[in-house]
NUMAR-23778 format. One record per residue: x, y, z of N, C-alpha, C in turn. Coordinates in steps of 0.1 Angstrom, whole numbers, plus 5000, padded with zeros to 4 digits. Atoms other than C-alpha are relative to their C-alpha. Last residue first. Layout:
BEGIN
XYZXYZXYZ...
% end
This chain:
BEGIN
498750044995954378596973499849925013499249894993950878606959501349945006499150064990948978406933500750125007498849934998945978576916500849935011498850095003943278356903501350075001499349955012940678636902501249924996501049975010938278456925500750054987500450135005941178316945499050024988498950045009942478666950499749874993500049915012939178776964501149964990501250045008938978476987499950084988499750135006942478557000498949954991499149975011941578917005500449874993500749945011938578817026500850024988500850115006940678577047499250064988499150095008943178847053499349894993499749945013940379077063500949934991501350015008939278837090500250064986500150135005942878807103498849984991501450015005943379177108499849874992500750114994946479177130498649984996501149954992947679517120499249895007499449914991951079397107498950055010499350084990949379097091500650105011501050074992946979327073500649925011500649904991949779557061499049935009499149964990951679257048499450105010500050114989948579117031501050045011501249994992948179447012500049905011499949894991951779437002498850025008499050044990951379086988500250125010500650094990948179186970500949965011501049934993949779486953499449925011499249914990952879276944499050085008499450084990950679006928500750085011501050044991948579256909500549915012500549884993951579416894499049965010498949974990952979076884499650125009500250104990949578996867501150025011501249974992949679326849499849905011499649894992953279256838498850045009499250054989952178916825500450115010500850074991949279066806500849945011500849904993951579326790499249925011499149944991954079046780499250105009499750094990951378836764500850065011501250024992950079136744500349915012500750135002953479226731498949985010499650084989954279606734499249874999500450135004953779766700500549905010500050094989953980136707499449874996501250004992954480306674500249905012499749984986957280396650498750015008501049944992956480256615500550015015499749864998959380186592499050085009500649925011957979866578500350155002499250025012960379666601499550094988500450115008958579796632500950004987499549985014960080016659499749884992500649885006958380066693500450024985501550014998958879736713499350124993500550135006962479666703498550014999499949995014963280036710499449884993501149935005961880006745500050014985501250074998964279736755498850064994500550065012967079926738498849925002498950055008967380146769499449934987500349965015964680366784501249954991499049905004966080326820500050034985500149894991963180146837500950124995501249925003962779916807499950125009500049955013966279786811498950094996499049895001966279756848500050064987500649894993963079546847500950125000501049945009964679336820499350125007499249935011967779266842499050074991499449884995965479196873500850084989500549875006963178956855500850125003500750015014963978586859499950144994499150085009966478596888499550004986498849925003964578876905500949934990500349895008961278686903501250094996500450055013962678366916499750114990498850065006964378526946499749964985499149895002961378736955501249964992500649925011958978436951500950124996499850075012961278216972499550084988498649995003961378477000500349934986499849865004957578507000501550024996500549975013957078126999500450144995501349955002959178057030499750044986501150105005962677997041498750074998501050044990965278277043499049904994499350104991968378307021499149955010500050135007966278476994500649895008501450054999965578777017500049864995500350024985969278837023498649945001499250114995970078796986499749965014500650135006967179016975500849885005501350024994968379296999499449864995499750054986971879266986498849975008499550145002970679286950500349945014501250095000968579596960500449854998500650015014971779766970498849905000499250105008972279837007499450004986500650145002970780157021500949914992499050095005972980447033499449864999499849985014970580737038501149924994499049895001970780757076500350024985500649884996967580557079500950124999501149975010969080277058499450145004499349955012972280277079498950054990499449874997970280247111500650064988501149914999968179967096500550145003500449975014971379787086498850105000499049915006972679817122499750044985500249874995969379677135501050104995499550004986969679387111499850145005498949914998967479397080500449995015498750055003965379087073501250095004499750134995961779117084501549955000500950054990960379467081500649875007499949924988963279637063499249945011498750014994963679357038500050085013499950144994959979337031501349985007500850004988959779717026500049865007499449914989962779717003499249995013498850074994961479416983500650085011500650114992958079596978501249925007500649944988959879916968499449895009499049974990962079726944499550065013499450124995959179556926501050045011501050074992957279876921500649885007500249934988960380076911498949935009498850024991961279806886499850075013500050134995957779806871501249975010500250004985957680186868500049865006498949934993959280206833499950005015498950094999956879936820501150075008500450114990953980166828501149915002499849954987955780456810499649905011498649974998955980236779500350065014499350124995952480086782501550035003498749955000950680426779500949885006499250065011947380266769501450064999499949895010945380486792500849964988501449985004944380176812499950114990500550115009948080076812498650034995499349985013949080416827499649894990500549885007946380406854500750014986501350035005947380046863499450124992499850095012951080146866498649964994499649925011950080446888500249914988501249935005948180216912500350084987500850105007951279996915498750064994499450035013953380296922499249904993500249885008950980406950500649984986501450005004950980056965499750124990500250105010954780056965498649994995499549955012954880386983499849904989501049915005952680247010500450064986501150085005955079957014498950094994499650055013957880197017498949924994499949885009956180397045500449954986501349975004955180067062500050124990500450105010958779957063498650034994499249985012959780277080499649904989500449875007956980257104500750024988501350025006957579887113499550134992499950095010961279937119498649984992499449945012960780247139500049914988498550004999958380097164500650054986499449875002954780217161501550005002499049974989953179877156500750134997498950095001950179907131501050035011499149984989946780057135501149894999499650124992945080057102500950055011500249984985943480387090500349875008500049864994943380277054499750005015498849974993944379917045500150155005499950084987940879787037501450025007501149974991939980057011500249935014499949864996943380056993498950025011498949984991943479676993500150145005500350064987939979646979501150025010501049924993940679906952499749945014499349884994943879726943499050095007499150044989942079386939500650135007500850054990939279536918500849965013500649894993941679736898499149965011499049944991943679426890499450115008499750104989940579246877501050065010501250004992939579556856500249915012500049884992943079586843498950015009499050024990943079226832500150125009500550104990939779276814501049985011501149934992941079596797499549905010499349914991944279406786499050075009499450094990942179126771500850085011501150054991940079386752500649915012500450135004943279556738498949955010499650104991943479926746499449864996501050044989942880126715500749905009501250085004945880266696499149975012500250114991948180556706498849924996500649954987948880766675499849885009501450034997951180626649499650065013500250004986954480786638498649985003501449974996955280706602500049985015500350054986958880726589498550045003
% end
């Protein structure tokens, strides 16, 4: 058996990371010190959204250091935290919010179902993303056979060999979530001019958002 060292970051991955970092940096800079509504629902949702941004930044740091496996492991947490924040802000009943704050949240599948039952592009994106990826997100989060497939070659070499196209798709997904959370913060704070700026930035990097 041969265990290889971590290889160089692929140029296409480096380019995708740079684009994502530009968006994430803009979001971080422009969502600091925002004044948002101080009701419990808004504050709890904002705390989860902020966590989602932190996880997204961590994913980019890991990919930039070519630690694809640990980055993959955070994809589920990144998506789930965005879904949780969105559900808390717009879809949870008062009773469900009470339960959440008392440590009795619904399952992520329940949140997705309630979000997906609503009209709008954001709800459609959450539903479509979960239907397509949630099982795989769960697999790579819990170090199951998903990682074995990506680390063991037929010639007996054990090395990180995450498919280029898959890595680029996950970076694109990370960027979409970061941008969507940033937009939610700006909407909560009523910053319409910054929303337009962010939209222009996303168009420049061809990033679609929920």
